[in-house]
N, C-alpha and C positions, 0 to 999 in steps of 0.2 A: 188606875196605870200611873208605873212610874216612868216618867218623860226621860230622869237621868239614866234609867237602865237601857233606853233603847239607843240614845245619842251617845253614850260612854264609850261601847265598841266600835262604833262609826269613826269618833274622833280618832281613837286610838290605830285605825286600819287607815286614815287619813294622813297620821303623822307618820305612819310607815312607809307611806310612798312620795314623801319629801324629795326634791331633786337632789341628789348628792352635791357636795359643794365642788365648786371648780377653784377654789381659792389654792394659791401654791405659796409653797415656803421655798424661801432661797437661803442657802446656807453662805454666809459672807464674811470672808476673811476681813479683820478688824480694821486694816488700812483704807477698805473698799467702803466702809459704812457709811462715811457723808454722801460719797457720789451716789451709792444706793438709794439713800432718801432720795434724791432728785430722779433718779432712774424709775424708782417706783411710782412717784407723781406723775410721771411722765406716761409712763406704760396704764397707769389706772386709768388717766384721762384720755388715752387715747383709745384703749379695748373696753373699758369697763371693767376688766377682771380683777380681783382682788390679790394683792401681793403682799404675805409676811416677811420678814426678814430676821433671820438668826444670827448673829454676830459672834465669832470667836477667834482664836488662831487657826489658821488651816491645818496644824496638825490634829488641833482637838476635833474639828469638824470631821477631817478623816474618819477619827476615831469611832465619833458618832456616826457615820455613815457605815463604818463595817459592823457595828452594832445593829444597826436597822432602822435608825432616825430617820423618820418619815421626810424626808428633804426631797426636792425636784429637781433642783438647779443648783450647782456648786459654784461659787465664784471664790477662787481662791486667788493667793498671794505669790502663787508658782507655778510650773508646770508639772512638780514630780507628784506632789499628791493626787492630782486629777489622772495623771497617767498611771499611777498605783491602783485607783479605784478602777479605770477602765480595764484594766489588764485583769483585774480580778473580777470581772463580769459584770461590774456597776452601771455601765452605759452599753450603749448597742452603738455610739459614735465616739470617735477620739478626742479628746478636748484640743480646743483653739485658743489661742492666745488673743486677749482683747486687749492688753495693754502693757507697756513697760514702766514699772516704776520707780521713782527718785529718790534715794537718800539723802538725808539733811541732818546735820546737828543742829540741836534746837536748845535756847536758854532763855530763863526769863532775866539773867542779872549782865550776862556779857554781851557787850556790845559786838554788833557786827562784825566792825572792823577788826575786831581781838579774836573772833571765834574760829578758829579752827583746832585741828586735831592737836596741833603741838601744845596750845593751852591746856590740854586736860593733863598734861604733866605737871603743872604749874599747883602753887598752893590756892589759885583762886577757884580750883575744882577738887572737893573732897570725895565727892560721889558722883557716878555717871550713870545713866539709866541706858538698858540694852535688852532690846525685845529677846527673849527666849531663842538662842537660835537653832535649838531642836522641834522647835515647833513655827517658829515665826521667820520667813526667808529675809524679811527687812533684819532681823538680828544677824542672821548668817552673814548679811552682806554688811553688816557694822563691823563684824570681827575680821573679815577680809580687809576692809579698809586700814583698820589698826593694825592688821600683820603688815600690811604692805608697806608701815612706816614704823615697823619694828616697835610696835606700842602694845599688843595684846598684852603682854606677860608682864611689862613693867606696871599696866593699870590693873592687872587682874583684882588687888584689893579694893580700887574704887569701883567695881563695877557692880551694880544692882540690877539683877533679870527680872522683868516683868515676864509674866506667863504670855501675855500676847502685846502685841503693837500699843494696844488701847492703854493696858496697865501702864508700858514706860511711858507714855504719851502723859499719863496722871501723876506719876512720879514727879515729871518735868515742871507740868504746869502749878501744880501744888506746891514748888520750891522745895521739895523732898531731896533734890538733887540739885547740882548748880547746872549740869549739861546734859544732853542723851541725844540717842538718835532714833529717828522715826523717818516716816513717809511724808514727803512732800505733801500729800494731798492731805495728811491729819492737820498741817499746819494752814491749809488754804481753807480749811472748814469753816463756816460761818461762825461756829460756836467757839473758833478758836482766834478769831481774826483780832489782830492787834496786841495778844499775846506773845512778849519777850521779842527774841530775834532769831534768824537763822541763818546757816550758810549750806547751799547745795554742796554737796560731795564731788568730788572729779569722777565722773561715771566710770574711768579706766579703773579706779581703786578697788571696783567689787565686779562681779562677774554681773550681767544684766541680769534685771530683777523681772524676767518673763512672767507674767500672769495671765492663766489660763483657766476656763471657765467650762462646765462639763453637765451636758443633759443626763439627768440620771434617769436609770432604766424605771419605767412605767409597764403595766399589765396592759394588754391590747385595750379594754374595756374602762381603763381608768378614767374618769371623768375631768383629771388633773392632768391628761396628758396633751391635750392641744393646746391649753394655756401654757404650760411648760415650755412646748415648743417655740409658742408664739415670744415668751418673755427671753428665752435663749437667743434666738433670731434678733430680738431689738436689742440687745446687748453688742452688736457689731454693726448695728444701723449708725447713719450719718450722725443723727441726733445725739445717740449714746456716746459718740466717738466726740462730738463737740462738750459734752458735758465731762468726759475723761478728762480731755484736755485742759478743761479751766480748772481742774485741781492738779495740774501738775504732771498727768501720766505725758509717755510720750507714745 
């Protein structure tokens, strides 16, 4: 008798009965990625549930969600993209604001006491990093701040656009540009500690950067539905608020 012939079909049957994974995927705007690492650690510690983080610009993540990407929660850098997804039936709940972002000017070489928008017009600055305003809300805020000082048009030839806030930060930290705009949360990340100098921009120079999260739609029998709801609720908990505050969010 061939034992393998008896047991092989049984093993196949058992493997087919394995419990579906309840690991969730959180689509995360690039400015939130460092905060999200801490939130993921705390959530996994509290619940024993696993979280995977996918990072990109809010615009790119929205395009991926439209195309059917298997995300469970969307943590955006604005309210516009989550509202768009909700209105098109991507969620059963309206998006909620979890924090307000802070825009900063950042440079490796320019001292803090010299770092302001006016210095961008001088010979000290040849290139300026700005996240793509069509995809990244912080890029839109940066352009609003420059427009208010009548600097956007004069500085057009110096601006280098990064496709996300992460790429703009890379331009700054590698010295590819002399200065650039980013979220304060990026500067406060442990990986960026001690890199260069920054100046927080006047919050009245740009529209408030309200950042919203959206619980994406799940089928009634999805094994990820309950974990997704728990993580979404966790984003608005006191513990999460304390972590956001640590990274410069309001």
